[in-house]
C-alpha positions as CSV (number, residue, x, y, z in Angstrom):
1,M,14.1,35.1,45.6
2,G,14.4,37.4,42.6
3,E,11.9,35.3,40.6
4,C,9.4,35.5,43.4
5,L,9.8,39.3,43.5
6,E,9.2,39.6,39.8
7,R,6.4,37.0,39.6
8,F,4.3,38.3,42.5
9,Q,5.3,42.0,42.3
10,H,5.9,42.4,46.1
11,S,8.8,43.6,48.1
12,T,11.6,41.4,49.5
13,E,10.1,41.9,53.0
14,T,6.7,40.6,52.0
15,I,8.1,37.6,50.2
16,S,10.4,36.8,53.1
17,R,7.6,37.2,55.6
18,Y,5.3,34.8,53.8
19,F,8.1,32.4,53.1
20,S,8.9,32.2,56.8
21,Q,5.2,31.7,57.7
22,G,5.1,28.8,55.2
23,L,8.1,27.2,56.7
24,D,6.7,27.6,60.2
25,V,3.5,25.8,59.0
26,L,5.6,23.0,57.5
27,I,7.6,22.6,60.7
28,R,4.4,22.3,62.8
29,L,2.8,19.9,60.3
30,S,6.0,17.7,60.2
31,Q,5.6,17.1,63.9
32,D,2.3,15.4,63.3
33,V,3.1,13.7,60.0
34,I,6.7,12.6,60.2
35,A,7.4,9.8,62.7
36,S,10.7,8.0,63.2
37,V,10.7,4.2,63.1
38,D,13.4,4.3,65.8
39,N,12.5,7.0,68.3
40,R,15.8,6.7,70.1
41,F,17.8,7.1,66.8
42,T,20.1,4.2,67.7
43,D,20.3,2.7,64.2
44,I,22.0,4.4,61.2
45,P,20.3,3.7,57.9
46,A,22.5,1.5,55.6
47,K,22.4,4.1,52.9
48,I,24.1,6.6,55.2
49,L,26.4,4.1,56.9
50,N,27.8,2.7,53.6
51,D,28.2,6.0,51.7
52,D,31.2,8.2,52.6
53,R,29.4,11.3,51.1
54,Y,26.9,11.1,53.9
55,M,28.7,9.4,56.8
56,S,31.3,12.1,57.1
57,Y,28.5,14.5,58.2
58,F,26.7,12.0,60.5
59,K,29.6,10.2,62.1
60,D,29.5,10.6,65.9
61,C,26.6,13.0,65.8
62,I,24.4,11.0,68.1
């Protein structure tokens, strides 16, 4: 955040407010753009299933 403060010469509150607004827009946009192949989320992608780094976070989460 410090780089943004220096670059744009605005307060932390201003940077935080506009950053939050940008995230809100991305979230709304993602609902229209990102679509799951499996809407019920019953299949675990092989990359997650076969890699212990990921599977420990996703095991039994659905």
